[in-house]
Every structure is written in C-alpha cells, then in structure tokens.
ZAVEX-361070 format. One record per residue (C-alpha): residue number from 0; residue in one letter; x, y, z. Coordinates in nm, 2 decimals, decimal comma. Layout:
residues N
NODE:NUM:A:X:Y:Z
...
end
This chain:
residues 507
NODE:0:X:4,18:6,71:1,52
NODE:1:X:4,48:6,51:1,65
NODE:2:X:4,65:6,82:1,87
NODE:3:X:4,56:7,17:1,89
NODE:4:X:4,20:7,28:2,03
NODE:5:X:3,94:7,19:1,81
NODE:6:X:3,75:7,50:1,70
NODE:7:X:3,34:7,42:1,72
NODE:8:X:3,30:7,29:1,34
NODE:9:X:3,62:7,00:1,41
NODE:10:X:3,40:6,90:1,72
NODE:11:X:3,07:6,88:1,57
NODE:12:X:3,23:6,69:1,23
NODE:13:X:3,41:6,45:1,48
NODE:14:X:3,04:6,40:1,68
NODE:15:X:2,89:6,34:1,30
NODE:16:X:3,19:6,05:1,24
NODE:17:X:3,11:5,87:1,54
NODE:18:X:2,73:5,85:1,52
NODE:19:X:2,84:5,75:1,17
NODE:20:X:3,06:5,45:1,20
NODE:21:X:2,81:5,34:1,50
NODE:22:X:2,50:5,31:1,29
NODE:23:X:2,73:5,15:1,08
NODE:24:X:2,82:4,92:1,34
NODE:25:X:2,44:4,88:1,44
NODE:26:X:2,28:4,81:1,08
NODE:27:X:2,59:4,53:1,07
NODE:28:X:2,48:4,38:1,40
NODE:29:X:2,13:4,38:1,32
NODE:30:X:2,19:4,16:0,97
NODE:31:X:2,36:3,89:1,15
NODE:32:X:2,15:3,88:1,47
NODE:33:X:1,85:3,82:1,24
NODE:34:X:2,12:3,55:1,08
NODE:35:X:2,08:3,39:1,39
NODE:36:X:1,75:3,36:1,38
NODE:37:X:1,72:3,21:1,03
NODE:38:X:1,95:2,98:1,13
NODE:39:X:1,77:2,92:1,46
NODE:40:X:1,46:2,92:1,28
NODE:41:X:1,60:2,65:0,99
NODE:42:X:1,73:2,41:1,28
NODE:43:X:1,40:2,38:1,46
NODE:44:X:1,17:2,26:1,18
NODE:45:X:1,52:1,99:1,05
NODE:46:X:1,43:1,88:1,44
NODE:47:X:1,07:1,86:1,40
NODE:48:X:1,09:1,70:1,11
NODE:49:X:1,32:1,43:1,24
NODE:50:X:1,09:1,37:1,56
NODE:51:X:0,79:1,31:1,31
NODE:52:X:0,99:1,10:1,12
NODE:53:X:1,12:0,89:1,43
NODE:54:X:0,73:0,91:1,52
NODE:55:X:0,61:0,73:1,17
NODE:56:X:0,80:0,47:1,14
NODE:57:X:0,81:0,40:1,56
NODE:58:X:0,39:0,39:1,51
NODE:59:X:0,47:0,11:1,22
NODE:60:X:0,67:-0,09:1,37
NODE:61:X:0,44:-0,12:1,68
NODE:62:X:0,18:-0,20:1,46
NODE:63:X:0,25:-0,45:1,24
NODE:64:X:0,67:-0,66:1,34
NODE:65:X:0,63:-0,61:1,72
NODE:66:X:0,32:-0,81:1,70
NODE:67:X:0,48:-1,03:1,61
NODE:68:X:0,66:-1,09:1,98
NODE:69:X:0,99:-1,19:2,03
NODE:70:X:1,28:-1,05:1,95
NODE:71:X:1,07:-0,78:1,75
NODE:72:X:0,90:-0,63:2,05
NODE:73:X:1,19:-0,64:2,26
NODE:74:X:1,36:-0,41:1,99
NODE:75:X:1,13:-0,17:1,96
NODE:76:X:1,14:-0,14:2,35
NODE:77:X:1,49:-0,10:2,29
NODE:78:X:1,42:0,22:2,00
NODE:79:X:1,16:0,40:2,27
NODE:80:X:1,46:0,37:2,50
NODE:81:X:1,63:0,56:2,26
NODE:82:X:1,35:0,81:2,18
NODE:83:X:1,36:0,89:2,55
NODE:84:X:1,69:0,94:2,62
NODE:85:X:1,70:1,21:2,31
NODE:86:X:1,46:1,37:2,46
NODE:87:X:1,53:1,39:2,79
NODE:88:X:1,84:1,58:2,69
NODE:89:X:1,65:1,82:2,45
NODE:90:X:1,38:1,89:2,75
NODE:91:X:1,70:1,95:2,96
NODE:92:X:1,80:2,24:2,70
NODE:93:X:1,45:2,35:2,68
NODE:94:X:1,49:2,51:3,01
NODE:95:X:1,79:2,69:2,99
NODE:96:X:1,64:2,86:2,63
NODE:97:X:1,33:2,95:2,86
NODE:98:X:1,64:3,12:3,08
NODE:99:X:1,86:3,26:2,86
NODE:100:X:1,47:3,44:2,68
NODE:101:X:1,34:3,52:3,06
NODE:102:X:1,27:3,88:2,88
NODE:103:X:1,05:3,76:2,61
NODE:104:X:0,98:3,78:2,21
NODE:105:X:0,89:4,06:1,99
NODE:106:X:0,65:4,06:1,77
NODE:107:X:0,91:3,88:1,51
NODE:108:X:0,96:3,56:1,76
NODE:109:X:1,32:3,72:1,78
NODE:110:X:1,50:3,77:2,16
NODE:111:X:1,38:4,10:2,35
NODE:112:X:1,73:4,12:2,42
NODE:113:X:1,91:3,96:2,14
NODE:114:X:2,20:4,17:2,12
NODE:115:X:2,24:4,16:2,49
NODE:116:X:2,62:4,06:2,54
NODE:117:X:2,62:3,92:2,92
NODE:118:X:2,27:3,77:3,01
NODE:119:X:2,41:3,44:2,81
NODE:120:X:2,69:3,45:2,95
NODE:121:X:2,59:3,50:3,30
NODE:122:X:2,38:3,19:3,26
NODE:123:X:2,60:2,97:3,09
NODE:124:X:2,95:3,10:3,20
NODE:125:X:3,26:2,99:3,07
NODE:126:X:3,45:2,73:3,27
NODE:127:X:3,30:2,77:3,62
NODE:128:X:3,14:2,41:3,77
NODE:129:X:2,84:2,57:3,89
NODE:130:X:2,70:2,76:3,58
NODE:131:X:2,47:2,59:3,34
NODE:132:X:2,76:2,56:3,07
NODE:133:X:2,97:2,29:3,23
NODE:134:X:2,64:2,11:3,39
NODE:135:X:2,50:2,09:3,08
NODE:136:X:2,85:1,96:2,88
NODE:137:X:2,83:1,65:3,11
NODE:138:X:2,44:1,63:3,01
NODE:139:X:2,51:1,59:2,62
NODE:140:X:2,86:1,38:2,73
NODE:141:X:2,59:1,13:2,90
NODE:142:X:2,31:1,13:2,71
NODE:143:X:2,57:1,01:2,40
NODE:144:X:2,68:0,70:2,59
NODE:145:X:2,35:0,57:2,70
NODE:146:X:2,22:0,61:2,31
NODE:147:X:2,50:0,44:2,20
NODE:148:X:2,45:0,22:2,48
NODE:149:X:2,13:0,08:2,28
NODE:150:X:2,28:-0,08:1,96
NODE:151:X:2,44:-0,46:1,98
NODE:152:X:2,73:-0,51:1,84
NODE:153:X:2,52:-0,69:1,53
NODE:154:X:2,36:-0,40:1,46
NODE:155:X:2,67:-0,14:1,39
NODE:156:X:2,82:0,16:1,55
NODE:157:X:2,62:0,52:1,59
NODE:158:X:2,75:0,73:1,26
NODE:159:X:2,72:1,06:1,47
NODE:160:X:2,82:1,06:1,87
NODE:161:X:2,69:1,29:2,03
NODE:162:X:3,01:1,48:2,22
NODE:163:X:3,06:1,77:2,43
NODE:164:X:3,46:1,77:2,44
NODE:165:X:3,74:1,95:2,60
NODE:166:X:3,96:2,11:2,24
NODE:167:X:4,29:1,84:2,28
NODE:168:X:4,57:2,11:2,14
NODE:169:X:4,42:2,47:2,11
NODE:170:X:4,56:2,69:1,98
NODE:171:X:4,69:3,06:2,16
NODE:172:X:4,36:3,29:2,23
NODE:173:X:4,16:3,02:2,16
NODE:174:X:3,95:2,91:2,47
NODE:175:X:4,06:2,63:2,69
NODE:176:X:3,72:2,42:2,76
NODE:177:X:3,44:2,34:2,56
NODE:178:X:3,19:2,56:2,77
NODE:179:X:3,43:2,87:2,69
NODE:180:X:3,48:2,75:2,32
NODE:181:X:3,08:2,71:2,27
NODE:182:X:2,96:3,01:2,52
NODE:183:X:3,29:3,27:2,56
NODE:184:X:3,28:3,61:2,63
NODE:185:X:3,12:3,83:2,37
NODE:186:X:2,89:3,64:2,22
NODE:187:X:2,52:3,82:2,12
NODE:188:X:2,24:3,64:2,30
NODE:189:X:2,10:3,53:1,98
NODE:190:X:2,37:3,34:1,95
NODE:191:X:2,37:3,13:2,31
NODE:192:X:2,01:3,04:2,16
NODE:193:X:2,11:2,92:1,82
NODE:194:X:2,37:2,72:1,95
NODE:195:X:2,13:2,55:2,21
NODE:196:X:1,91:2,43:1,91
NODE:197:X:2,21:2,35:1,71
NODE:198:X:2,34:2,08:2,02
NODE:199:X:1,90:2,00:2,03
NODE:200:X:1,93:1,90:1,67
NODE:201:X:2,26:1,69:1,70
NODE:202:X:2,06:1,48:1,99
NODE:203:X:1,76:1,44:1,74
NODE:204:X:2,02:1,31:1,49
NODE:205:X:2,15:1,11:1,67
NODE:206:X:1,87:0,92:1,86
NODE:207:X:1,69:0,88:1,49
NODE:208:X:2,07:0,75:1,34
NODE:209:X:1,99:0,50:1,66
NODE:210:X:1,66:0,43:1,60
NODE:211:X:1,68:0,33:1,26
NODE:212:X:1,96:0,08:1,31
NODE:213:X:1,81:-0,07:1,55
NODE:214:X:1,47:-0,14:1,36
NODE:215:X:1,62:-0,23:1,05
NODE:216:X:1,65:-0,56:0,90
NODE:217:X:1,95:-0,76:0,96
NODE:218:X:1,96:-1,06:0,67
NODE:219:X:2,04:-1,36:0,80
NODE:220:X:2,21:-1,61:0,56
NODE:221:X:2,28:-1,99:0,67
NODE:222:X:2,52:-2,16:0,41
NODE:223:X:2,49:-2,49:0,60
NODE:224:X:2,49:-2,73:0,26
NODE:225:X:2,55:-2,70:-0,10
NODE:226:X:2,29:-2,83:-0,40
NODE:227:X:2,27:-2,78:-0,73
NODE:228:X:1,92:-2,65:-0,84
NODE:229:X:1,76:-2,60:-1,17
NODE:230:X:1,44:-2,35:-1,21
NODE:231:X:1,25:-2,26:-1,51
NODE:232:X:0,96:-2,04:-1,54
NODE:233:X:0,71:-2,29:-1,64
NODE:234:X:0,68:-2,69:-1,71
NODE:235:X:0,40:-2,59:-2,00
NODE:236:X:0,55:-2,48:-2,31
NODE:237:X:0,32:-2,41:-2,62
NODE:238:X:0,49:-2,52:-2,99
NODE:239:X:0,71:-2,25:-3,10
NODE:240:X:0,76:-2,10:-2,80
NODE:241:X:1,09:-2,14:-2,64
NODE:242:X:1,20:-2,28:-2,26
NODE:243:X:1,43:-2,12:-2,05
NODE:244:X:1,55:-2,23:-1,74
NODE:245:X:1,85:-2,16:-1,47
NODE:246:X:2,07:-2,41:-1,31
NODE:247:X:2,29:-2,26:-1,07
NODE:248:X:2,47:-2,39:-0,71
NODE:249:X:2,27:-2,26:-0,41
NODE:250:X:2,53:-2,12:-0,14
NODE:251:X:2,80:-2,09:-0,44
NODE:252:X:3,13:-1,83:-0,42
NODE:253:X:3,00:-1,51:-0,65
NODE:254:X:3,33:-1,53:-0,77
NODE:255:X:3,35:-1,87:-0,90
NODE:256:X:3,33:-1,99:-1,22
NODE:257:X:3,06:-2,29:-1,28
NODE:258:X:3,09:-2,53:-1,56
NODE:259:X:2,72:-2,60:-1,63
NODE:260:X:2,60:-2,81:-1,89
NODE:261:X:2,28:-3,01:-2,00
NODE:262:X:2,28:-3,36:-2,11
NODE:263:X:2,63:-3,37:-2,14
NODE:264:X:2,60:-3,06:-2,37
NODE:265:X:2,78:-2,71:-2,19
NODE:266:X:2,56:-2,42:-2,17
NODE:267:X:2,64:-2,01:-2,14
NODE:268:X:2,68:-1,93:-1,80
NODE:269:X:2,49:-1,56:-1,65
NODE:270:X:2,63:-1,40:-1,31
NODE:271:X:2,74:-1,82:-1,22
NODE:272:X:2,40:-1,92:-1,33
NODE:273:X:2,39:-2,17:-1,62
NODE:274:X:2,07:-2,08:-1,89
NODE:275:X:1,93:-2,38:-2,07
NODE:276:X:1,69:-2,27:-2,38
NODE:277:X:1,53:-2,62:-2,43
NODE:278:X:1,36:-2,72:-2,82
NODE:279:X:1,00:-2,62:-2,83
NODE:280:X:1,00:-2,78:-3,21
NODE:281:X:0,76:-3,04:-3,17
NODE:282:X:0,54:-3,19:-2,92
NODE:283:X:0,55:-3,37:-2,66
NODE:284:X:0,70:-3,44:-2,29
NODE:285:X:1,14:-3,39:-2,27
NODE:286:X:1,39:-3,47:-1,96
NODE:287:X:1,69:-3,35:-1,92
NODE:288:X:1,90:-3,31:-1,61
NODE:289:X:2,17:-3,00:-1,55
NODE:290:X:2,52:-3,06:-1,37
NODE:291:X:2,72:-2,83:-1,24
NODE:292:X:3,14:-2,88:-1,24
NODE:293:X:3,32:-2,61:-0,95
NODE:294:X:3,69:-2,62:-0,90
NODE:295:X:3,76:-2,59:-0,53
NODE:296:X:3,98:-2,39:-0,35
NODE:297:X:4,27:-2,67:-0,35
NODE:298:X:4,24:-2,76:-0,72
NODE:299:X:3,97:-3,03:-0,71
NODE:300:X:3,67:-3,03:-0,96
NODE:301:X:3,39:-3,10:-0,74
NODE:302:X:3,06:-3,29:-0,93
NODE:303:X:2,67:-3,16:-0,88
NODE:304:X:2,41:-3,27:-1,08
NODE:305:X:2,06:-3,15:-1,07
NODE:306:X:1,77:-3,44:-1,02
NODE:307:X:1,59:-3,47:-1,36
NODE:308:X:1,34:-3,23:-1,51
NODE:309:X:1,07:-3,27:-1,71
NODE:310:X:0,89:-3,00:-1,98
NODE:311:X:0,60:-3,04:-2,18
NODE:312:X:0,51:-2,87:-2,58
NODE:313:X:0,20:-2,85:-2,62
NODE:314:X:-0,02:-2,71:-2,95
NODE:315:X:-0,17:-2,42:-2,87
NODE:316:X:-0,51:-2,38:-2,70
NODE:317:X:-0,72:-2,23:-2,53
NODE:318:X:-0,93:-2,25:-2,22
NODE:319:X:-1,28:-2,11:-2,17
NODE:320:X:-1,53:-2,19:-1,99
NODE:321:X:-1,86:-2,05:-1,84
NODE:322:X:-1,84:-1,96:-1,44
NODE:323:X:-2,16:-2,13:-1,45
NODE:324:X:-2,34:-2,33:-1,72
NODE:325:X:-2,16:-2,50:-2,04
NODE:326:X:-2,46:-2,25:-2,23
NODE:327:X:-2,51:-1,86:-2,31
NODE:328:X:-2,87:-1,66:-2,15
NODE:329:X:-3,01:-1,43:-2,33
NODE:330:X:-3,08:-1,08:-2,15
NODE:331:X:-2,79:-1,09:-1,86
NODE:332:X:-2,48:-1,10:-1,79
NODE:333:X:-2,31:-1,44:-1,78
NODE:334:X:-1,96:-1,46:-1,61
NODE:335:X:-1,67:-1,66:-1,79
NODE:336:X:-1,33:-1,76:-1,70
NODE:337:X:-1,04:-1,74:-2,02
NODE:338:X:-0,73:-1,86:-1,97
NODE:339:X:-0,46:-1,97:-2,16
NODE:340:X:-0,18:-2,22:-2,01
NODE:341:X:0,19:-2,05:-2,10
NODE:342:X:0,01:-1,68:-2,26
NODE:343:X:0,03:-1,41:-1,97
NODE:344:X:-0,16:-1,20:-2,18
NODE:345:X:-0,47:-1,29:-2,38
NODE:346:X:-0,73:-1,10:-2,59
NODE:347:X:-1,07:-1,24:-2,65
NODE:348:X:-1,40:-1,13:-2,85
NODE:349:X:-1,76:-1,27:-2,91
NODE:350:X:-1,98:-1,25:-3,22
NODE:351:X:-2,32:-1,15:-3,15
NODE:352:X:-2,29:-1,00:-2,85
NODE:353:X:-2,08:-0,84:-2,60
NODE:354:X:-1,76:-0,92:-2,39
NODE:355:X:-1,64:-0,65:-2,10
NODE:356:X:-1,38:-0,78:-1,83
NODE:357:X:-0,97:-0,83:-1,83
NODE:358:X:-0,72:-1,04:-1,66
NODE:359:X:-0,97:-1,35:-1,70
NODE:360:X:-1,26:-1,27:-1,61
NODE:361:X:-1,46:-1,21:-1,83
NODE:362:X:-1,90:-1,09:-1,88
NODE:363:X:-2,11:-1,19:-2,16
NODE:364:X:-2,39:-1,00:-2,24
NODE:365:X:-2,60:-1,14:-2,60
NODE:366:X:-2,94:-1,00:-2,68
NODE:367:X:-3,27:-1,24:-2,77
NODE:368:X:-3,24:-1,21:-3,08
NODE:369:X:-2,99:-1,44:-3,07
NODE:370:X:-3,20:-1,74:-2,89
NODE:371:X:-3,16:-2,08:-3,00
NODE:372:X:-2,84:-1,95:-3,24
NODE:373:X:-2,48:-1,96:-3,14
NODE:374:X:-2,21:-1,74:-3,11
NODE:375:X:-1,83:-1,78:-3,08
NODE:376:X:-1,60:-1,66:-2,85
NODE:377:X:-1,23:-1,56:-3,02
NODE:378:X:-0,95:-1,62:-2,77
NODE:379:X:-0,55:-1,45:-2,90
NODE:380:X:-0,29:-1,55:-2,70
NODE:381:X:0,00:-1,29:-2,70
NODE:382:X:0,40:-1,45:-2,53
NODE:383:X:0,73:-1,28:-2,63
NODE:384:X:0,56:-1,00:-2,87
NODE:385:X:0,40:-1,33:-3,03
NODE:386:X:0,03:-1,38:-3,13
NODE:387:X:-0,12:-1,67:-3,15
NODE:388:X:-0,46:-1,74:-3,28
NODE:389:X:-0,58:-1,98:-3,00
NODE:390:X:-0,92:-2,07:-3,07
NODE:391:X:-1,30:-1,98:-3,14
NODE:392:X:-1,53:-2,22:-2,92
NODE:393:X:-1,89:-2,17:-2,94
NODE:394:X:-2,16:-2,15:-2,76
NODE:395:X:-2,53:-2,21:-2,76
NODE:396:X:-2,82:-1,92:-2,67
NODE:397:X:-3,05:-2,00:-2,45
NODE:398:X:-3,37:-1,80:-2,33
NODE:399:X:-3,41:-1,80:-1,94
NODE:400:X:-3,65:-2,06:-1,85
NODE:401:X:-3,99:-1,90:-1,75
NODE:402:X:-4,06:-1,83:-1,43
NODE:403:X:-4,35:-1,91:-1,21
NODE:404:X:-4,63:-1,66:-1,03
NODE:405:X:-4,70:-1,66:-0,71
NODE:406:X:-4,84:-1,42:-0,41
NODE:407:X:-4,69:-1,44:-0,16
NODE:408:X:-4,45:-1,72:-0,16
NODE:409:X:-4,77:-1,90:-0,23
NODE:410:X:-4,88:-2,09:-0,58
NODE:411:X:-5,19:-2,16:-0,54
NODE:412:X:-5,40:-2,41:-0,26
NODE:413:X:-5,59:-2,28:0,06
NODE:414:X:-5,48:-1,96:0,21
NODE:415:X:-5,65:-1,75:0,49
NODE:416:X:-5,82:-1,43:0,39
NODE:417:X:-5,60:-1,29:0,62
NODE:418:X:-5,32:-1,32:0,47
NODE:419:X:-5,44:-1,31:0,08
NODE:420:X:-5,57:-0,92:0,21
NODE:421:X:-5,20:-0,87:0,36
NODE:422:X:-5,05:-0,96:-0,01
NODE:423:X:-4,99:-0,71:-0,25
NODE:424:X:-4,84:-0,79:-0,55
NODE:425:X:-4,82:-1,09:-0,78
NODE:426:X:-4,42:-1,21:-0,85
NODE:427:X:-4,25:-1,39:-1,05
NODE:428:X:-3,98:-1,61:-0,93
NODE:429:X:-3,72:-1,87:-1,07
NODE:430:X:-3,65:-2,12:-0,89
NODE:431:X:-3,30:-2,30:-0,87
NODE:432:X:-3,20:-2,10:-1,14
NODE:433:X:-2,78:-1,99:-1,11
NODE:434:X:-2,85:-1,65:-1,20
NODE:435:X:-3,05:-1,40:-1,04
NODE:436:X:-3,27:-1,30:-1,23
NODE:437:X:-3,54:-1,02:-1,20
NODE:438:X:-3,89:-1,04:-1,40
NODE:439:X:-4,16:-0,78:-1,40
NODE:440:X:-4,51:-0,90:-1,42
NODE:441:X:-4,71:-0,67:-1,71
NODE:442:X:-5,04:-0,79:-1,67
NODE:443:X:-5,29:-1,04:-1,53
NODE:444:X:-5,67:-1,17:-1,49
NODE:445:X:-5,84:-1,17:-1,15
NODE:446:X:-6,11:-1,38:-1,10
NODE:447:X:-6,33:-1,41:-0,78
NODE:448:X:-6,61:-1,62:-0,69
NODE:449:X:-6,79:-1,56:-0,35
NODE:450:X:-7,05:-1,86:-0,29
NODE:451:X:-7,40:-1,79:-0,45
NODE:452:X:-7,27:-1,54:-0,62
NODE:453:X:-7,16:-1,42:-0,95
NODE:454:X:-6,78:-1,48:-1,13
NODE:455:X:-6,63:-1,07:-1,09
NODE:456:X:-6,36:-1,03:-1,37
NODE:457:X:-6,13:-0,78:-1,33
NODE:458:X:-5,74:-0,66:-1,55
NODE:459:X:-5,54:-0,58:-1,37
NODE:460:X:-5,20:-0,36:-1,51
NODE:461:X:-4,85:-0,46:-1,37
NODE:462:X:-4,80:-0,68:-1,07
NODE:463:X:-4,94:-0,44:-0,79
NODE:464:X:-5,27:-0,47:-0,59
NODE:465:X:-5,44:-0,14:-0,68
NODE:466:X:-5,77:0,02:-0,74
NODE:467:X:-6,07:-0,25:-0,84
NODE:468:X:-5,81:-0,51:-0,81
NODE:469:X:-5,75:-0,39:-0,45
NODE:470:X:-6,11:-0,36:-0,36
NODE:471:X:-6,17:-0,71:-0,50
NODE:472:X:-5,93:-0,87:-0,27
NODE:473:X:-6,01:-0,68:0,06
NODE:474:X:-6,43:-0,80:-0,01
NODE:475:X:-6,28:-1,13:-0,04
NODE:476:X:-6,45:-1,41:0,24
NODE:477:X:-6,42:-1,75:0,31
NODE:478:X:-6,54:-1,98:0,06
NODE:479:X:-6,40:-1,78:-0,20
NODE:480:X:-6,26:-1,85:-0,53
NODE:481:X:-5,98:-1,63:-0,62
NODE:482:X:-5,83:-1,67:-0,99
NODE:483:X:-5,52:-1,52:-1,09
NODE:484:X:-5,52:-1,59:-1,53
NODE:485:X:-5,33:-1,45:-1,80
NODE:486:X:-5,06:-1,30:-1,64
NODE:487:X:-4,79:-1,19:-1,87
NODE:488:X:-4,38:-1,12:-1,78
NODE:489:X:-4,12:-0,96:-1,91
NODE:490:X:-3,77:-1,11:-1,81
NODE:491:X:-3,43:-0,89:-1,88
NODE:492:X:-3,39:-1,02:-2,28
NODE:493:X:-3,71:-0,86:-2,34
NODE:494:X:-3,88:-1,17:-2,43
NODE:495:X:-4,29:-1,19:-2,29
NODE:496:X:-4,41:-1,50:-2,18
NODE:497:X:-4,75:-1,62:-2,04
NODE:498:X:-4,73:-1,81:-1,69
NODE:499:X:-5,00:-2,07:-1,55
NODE:500:X:-5,28:-1,96:-1,36
NODE:501:X:-5,29:-1,94:-0,95
NODE:502:X:-5,61:-2,09:-0,78
NODE:503:X:-5,69:-1,97:-0,41
NODE:504:X:-5,93:-2,14:-0,20
NODE:505:X:-5,98:-1,89:0,05
NODE:506:X:-6,09:-2,01:0,44
end
C-alpha cells in the first residue's frame, strides 16, 4: 500500500483497518468520558456532604453558644458571611455549568455532547479577557481573599487558600495562563464540567475551613500568680482505706521538677504533682501541710506552702434512712435512701421482704404477714476492689392504719337528699398519711329508717351503690335516717378491717 496501484481487495482491507482503528479510539474515548462523569458525581457528593456539615454546625452553634450574645454572636455572623461568600462563587459556577449543559443530559445523567471539543472552548476560551474563563479566574481569586479576610489573627490562617494563579514558569509547550491550563484546546466537554465541579468543591472546602476556625473554642490562659494547691478526692476516709491527695503548683512550668514534701517528709511526684498517701490505720482526724520547692531560672530556690489540710478516718458504717418514716409499712412500696460515706458502690439486701432500685434510691416491700415483726437491711460497700460489711439495721413492720369511710367526702351528719342521691359509692381514705394508699370496700349494710316506717336493711357488695341499695337511696326523703354499718375494707397488704358506721340525717 506504500506505492503503485492498489487492487480493490487492498483498498477494502485498508478501509477495514481504518474503521477498526476508529472503533478502538471510540471505545477508549467512551471509557475516559465515563470516568469524567464518575469523578464529577463523586465531587458533587463530597461537596453536598460538606455543605450538610456546615449547615448542621451553624444550627447547633446558633441554638447554643450564640444565644449567649456578645463575641459568640459576632462569631456566628462572621461564619454566616463566610457561608454566603462561598455560596456566591458556587452559584456563579452553576451558571457556567448550565451553559455547558445547554444541549441537555442523556438518560444516564451525562452530557449529550460530552465528547464535543468546541462547546467548552467557545464558552470558557483560553486567554481572551472577554471569555468566561478569565472572568471565573477573577471571581475565584476575589472569593479566596474575602474568605481569608474573615479570620482574625488569633484564629490562625486558612489551611487551604482558594486561588487561580497563572503558572510562574511554564515549561515549553505548556499554557502560559491559568485559563489555558484549565480550559485549553482539545478538552472534551465532560472534562470541562468536571473541572468546574472540582472548583466548586474547593470553594466549599475553604468555606468549611474558615467557618470551623471561626467557631472553634480558643483556650484562654492567664497566669498572673503562683499558689501552692493540695487537692484530695475526699476528706472522709473509712478505716483501712487509703487517703490520697495531689499537691501541685498552679501555673507551673511543665518542664520543672519540683521538690514536694509533706510535714517535712519528701513524697513522690508525677508530672509535676506530688502524691501523698496518708495513714488510715486508726480512727481520728489528721492534719498535714505540703511544701513545694522550685528552682527558678536564676538558680534560686523558691518555696510555696499549702494551707493546712485535714482528713478524718472513721470506722466502717452505713447510713440507712426511710424517705418518709422510720418504720416500714406492710403491703406498699416504702422509698429508702441507702448510702455509705466513702463507698462509691454499695450493695443492699433485706430479710422478710424485697428490695429493688439502685444508685442510693430503693423501694422496699414487705408482706402483711410480717406486721409486728422486724426486718434487717444488710449493707456492704466496695472500695478499691475490697468489700466491707457496713451493718444491718433493723426496722419494725407496721400495718397500714385503718381508713375512714366516707360518702361524697362526708363522714356522717346532716346531708341534703339531693346530695345523697347523687353519690355512687362508699370510699375509704386515710387522712394525713404520707403514702398514697388505695383501699377497696368489700361489703357493707345499709339501713334506711323513714319517719313512721319500719327500718329497712339491705346488704351491699363492693363499695358501689347498685341494685336494691341504689333504689333505697333514691327513695329517701327529708327526715329519713340513713345508716351505713358493718363496712369492711381491704388495703394493699391484704388485711381486712371493719370501719366505723356512717349515720346521715337527710334534710
């Protein structure tokens, strides 16, 4: 095929070879263009995630710290200004994206003209100042400067500055401008769109960086005096348990190694803090004072002393108290507070009943069969891995007092016939009792004595006025005497009690 006249067969083979090359080139091109779409989609996802995080951060800050006003409110306003500046550039680039996608998208969301080499070049240009590429360069540089200017000196500098700068020393054959390097000739339209999305992503990341630096908490440390300090976790110690305290110098140099002693005896130090372990072998109150000696830069030794510290060593004991009374009532939950000084973890149990709860607050239930007897509440504490028995105080179990029967809140006496007829039951209540206890009426006898008539007695089951009882009450008239007797009630402890009779004179 290099020279001479080609046969028809040779021409056909040559054409097939060119078609094959074109098909291979087309296949590679499709793979590259698809890669651009995948990168573009990934950049959009990243940008949206950053935007979501920014919005959440601003909402949280506005609902918490900004409500305090002052500097926090000013910081929020600057952060919102940074959000607006970044968003303005993103909207500007969105308009360029719309121009590039003017011919629409296919069913896969990709550009219809994704492999076009002229559309992007005509819109963005190369070096012409009238083209969108040059205008975009100016907008990017202006946005980067605006965002950076929102930071104050004590908030640091941007981690990344958004800039579109011309190459300083381009190599031979390379574009000499930023627009030329970003939107040069021979670039398919799919690449133009991906580059614009990348710039939007960069803008969103700088916006997030600025906002995070503005809203970040800045530590404030003022070292204006030196003072020796002794801190103990607790000044109350159980016999046999160790007593520890930290002795250190506030505003101290982290590189210093102070000499720490207690009552003249040197104690070990850890990270510039002295650790004192006091004796707890006997019961009583003990006093100590710490001394810290520090070598200054001029070689002089300066001494600092703590104020006298005291700690008390007590025998193991527990505090068990009823939240309402010093007895336990049968049949109802009795709230108790159980604690032991010096023991962060305690265990409690009871004989003859049940105990539930935790963290110092418990409910104790004892059955009615224990009325008149005593129960014991055993308490043990755990401290530093050791279990100590803290005692088992005893409590007497009492029965719930008998309630008072009432009808409509009346305990007898004169009552209007209309009032009596409107009532529907006998109630049993406890007046001035610290617990909310519910009683139910088991049965009662109703006696109705009308003037110049024989007495009528009716038995009632439960506390409600139904059946013959209801009819008898509805028939009362002024001058009638109504008596509720043999009233039997039952409390939550299961015990039944006969309550005093109710006598009403109907008016």
